[in-house]
N, C-alpha and C positions, 0 to 999 in steps of 0.2 A: 504493498499501499504507501499511496505518499507519503510525504510529511503531512501530519495533519495541520488544518486550521487555527490556528490558536488565534482566542479572542484579545480585542485592546486590554491592558493594566488598566485595572482602577487610579484612579490622582484624587487628592482631596479636593472635593466641591461635586466628585460625580454624582447619581441619582442612580441608589437601587431600588428595583423595582420588585415589590414581594407579590408572588402567585398561589397558589394551592393546587395543585395539582392533583393531588390525591385525596380520596375519600376519606376524612380524618377524622377521626373517633376518640381524639384529645380534645376534653375539656379545656378551658383557660380561661383565664378574665384580664380584663383591660390592664390589670398589672403586670403579669407575664406580658403583653406584646408592647406595655411602655418600655419596660425595661432592655426588650428585643431592641426598638429602636433608635433607644437611646443608647445602647452598644454599638449600633451601626454610627447614630449619626457620631461618636466621639470615635470612630476614624475617619472623620473630618468627611463623613459621608452625607449626603440625604434619602429619605426614603418615601419612597411613592407605593399604598397601597395599589393593588389593583380591582375590577371593582366587582370581584366576585369570592377576593380572597377569604374572606371573614365570614362566611357560612361556615354557620357548625350544620354536618352534613353529615349526610350515610348514602353510600350508595352512587343512586343517580340525581340527587338531590343535591347540587345541581347537576345536570348533565351533562354528560362530554363535553358538549358543543360549547355549552357555556365555559367552562374552565380552558380548553381550545379559546376561543375567544380574546380569554385574559391573556393567554402566550402571546400571541397575536400581536395584542395590542402592544405589550410591551414590547416586543422585537421591533413595531414596526416606529415606536417613538424614538427618536435620534437623542432625546434628555435623558434615556435610560441606559445607560453604562455595563449591566449585569441583574442577573434574576437570582435572587435568593426564595428559594421553599420553604411554604410554613410552615408544614409538617410532614410526618410521613401519615402513614392508613394504609390505601388499598386503591386498587384501580386505574393507573397510572397508562399502564399498556392500554387500556378503550381509548385514549390519546392520540396514539402515535397513527392511524390508517385518516385521520382528519387533519394532522397538520399539514401547513402551504410550507412547504419544504424549500420552496423559490426564496421569499418570503426571508425564512431563519437564515438560509448557504448568503444573504443580502447583505443582512446584518449580523457576523460574528457578536457575543454576547457571554459574558460569565454567566452559564449558568449548575448555579449551590445547589445540591441537597441530598439528603440517603434517605436505606430503609424502601419505600415502594416508589419513590422518585428514579430508584433504578431503572425501572424498565423506559422512563423518556429518557432518562442521560444516557443510556446505553441506545437507544432506539434512535439519538440523534446521530451519534458518533459513528453509528454503526452506517445510516443514509447519509451522511454532509462529509464524515470523517472531520468531523469538526469537536478540539478538545473540550469535555465536560468536566466538570466538578462535583465530585465526592465528598461532603463535606456537609458542615453543622445544618441545621433550620433556625428558623428563627424560636419555636418552642422548644427544640431540643439544640439547646446548644450555646443560643445567643442569650436566651433568656435566663439566667444563673443568676441566683440570686446571690452578695447583691449585685454581680455583673460575671460576665464572663470570664472564664479561667484562664490565667496572660499564654496558656499554652496554646490555647487554641486559637486567642487574638494574635497570636503571635504566629501562626501558621498563616494564618488570613494572609498577614503583611508578606510573608517570606513567598506563597504564593502567587496571589492576586494583586497584588501592589507589582510585584518585584518582577523586571524582563530578565532576571538572570536566574539559572538552576540553583534553587535552593540546597542543595547537595546532603551531604550524610545528614540522615534522621536522629534526635535524640528523645530518647527513650524520658516519657513526665516523671518527676519524682515524685509526685502521686497520682491518684485517679481516686473515682468514685461509677457506683451505678446505686447509690441510693435514689431513692423516689425524686424528683425536681420537689423544688416547696416554693410555694407563696411567698413565704414571707421570713426563712431561715437557711444557713448555706447550708447543702450540703456535705455530710461528713465523709472526712479523705482519708483514703488510705495509702499507708507505704508501696509505693509498685513496685515488684521484682524481676522488673524488667521480662522484655519480650522472650520467648521461646523457641531455638532452634529442634524441631521435632525431627529436620533431617537436614543434613549437612551439605552443602556443596556452592555451588556460583551461578547466579542465572543474570543476563541481562538483558532487558526490551522490555517494550513499552506497556504503561501500566493498563490494567481495564477489572473493572468487574464493579461489587455492588452486595445489597442483599442475596443472601444465600437463598431464599424460595420465592423470590423477586427473579432471582437472574433465569432459573431455566424456565421461564413460562413465555420468554420469547424464544426458545429455539423452533427451528420451522417456520418459523416468519420473516418477515421483510426485516426486522428488524435485527434480525443476530447476527452481532459480530465477528470478523475474525479474531480468534483467539491465537493462531499463530504464532510463536513464539514471544508471547507475551506473558508478563508477568499479573498473577490474576490474584486477584485477594476478594476476599469472600469475610460476611459480614452477619449476625443473625440477632434476632431479638429474644428475650426469655419473655414470651408471654405467660410461663405458666407450664405445669410439671410435664408438658409435651414437647418441650423446645428440643429435648434432644432424638425422638423419635423423627419431629418437621427435619430437625438437622441430615439424619442419619438418611430420610428418603431424598433430602436432594442432592446427599452425597452421590447417594447410588446409579440418580437418575443423572448428574456430572458424568462421571462412570461411564453407565451406560451411552450415553450421545455422541462419548470420543471425546469429549473435554479434557479430560486429564493428558489424552494423548498428542493434544495439542504446545499446550501451553510451557514455558521453562523454568516456573518457579512459581509459589503458591504462597500468600500471606490470609492467615486468618486473625478476627479482628477478638480480642476479649468480646465473651456472653455475658450478659448482665445477671447476679444475681445463683449465678452457680456454688453449689457444695464443690467441697475437696474431690467430694466421690465423683460429679458429675463434668469436673473437667478433667480430670483423669480421663472416664469414659469419651468424654469427646477427642481426647487426643489419642484413643484409639480406634475410633470411628473416622478420624480421620486418618490416619496411619496405615490402617484396613484397606481402606479404599482408592488410598494412590501408593500400594504397596509395589504395582509395578512398573510406579513409576521413577525417574531418576534424580528429579527434581529438587532445590533445596524448598523446604519446605519452614518458616517463620510464623509462628502464633503466639498470643494476645498479644496485640499489637492496637494500640490505639486510636482505634477508628468505629462506629457505627455507637450502638446505643449505651455508650460509656460515655464517664466525659474525665479529661479534654478528647480533646478529638482532633484528630490531624487532616486536612486536606490534600486529598489523593486527585491528579490531571488522566482521568480519561486519556489516554493516548502519547502519552509523553513518559520519555525513557528514564528507566531505574535500575537498579542494579541488587541484588542479594548476595553475600558474601558471609556463610557462615563464619571459616576463617580470620577474616576480619571484624567479625560482628558487625558487619554493614548491610543498613540500607538505607539507601541515596536515591532522589530524585535528580537525574543527570543531565536536565536540560528545564529551560523557563520554561514555561504556559503558556505566558502570556506575552503578548508584543508593545 
């Protein structure tokens, strides 16, 4: 594939548009939204909400067409320089057949989200070869009390504001998987570091997202190439069934040949796992990737824990267990 299309970097004074492509089941108050907006404004940015961004909805309310209208409005507006997703949820794959690909291609912009937004991020990358950004949403990462964690903010500055390679990524000293609070900080715990489940070295473009969302794009026009890429995966613990769903998704990735194509694998921390569950997860990953020699780095700070690093789809990275290295090797913005 040719070099990916990189969006322009963020600059002080730019405006960020807020859209909600996913059908969110996350209840929030104005305090959450105000904190997130203040966090963005403290980066010397302005905030503009899309027409349907704040709908508390389920499934088809509002319809996918209205969510697509919001995205089209933000991509078409020359004053909007980036689009941040409000939250995760479900259903962004329903938007993909409705998108105006020519409109989006004419105006490359930073698009950032995670979880259910994986389908949107990967669909745009697959169709347009445009870099998209796996990172915090307004309500999950940017609405922390009293403010977002410094590691998350530094990742935003390093990846979205800076037209140079971020280079080696550091393990945050602390992290949390406590449920976000309306008016108190989450309890932090010491970070024991990232874990090499399998050693080796890999270089290639990053690609990935949510473990159970990513495979739903298989056999659609929105399934990207994974050949020689470093795949990253994250998952949310929504209850006692998380490892069952993780095993099903890992088995599907194996069966559709995904693990045959990639050069390396990154697995994010999963929130609220016991030690026994974490060990079982490591065993599941090892089992479904046993036939392959690529390096595997686990317990990385992406996804449904905090802080979060930003990973740009389509941008070159390196994994090297001998050097204990995970690096982003080129700029993601111009």
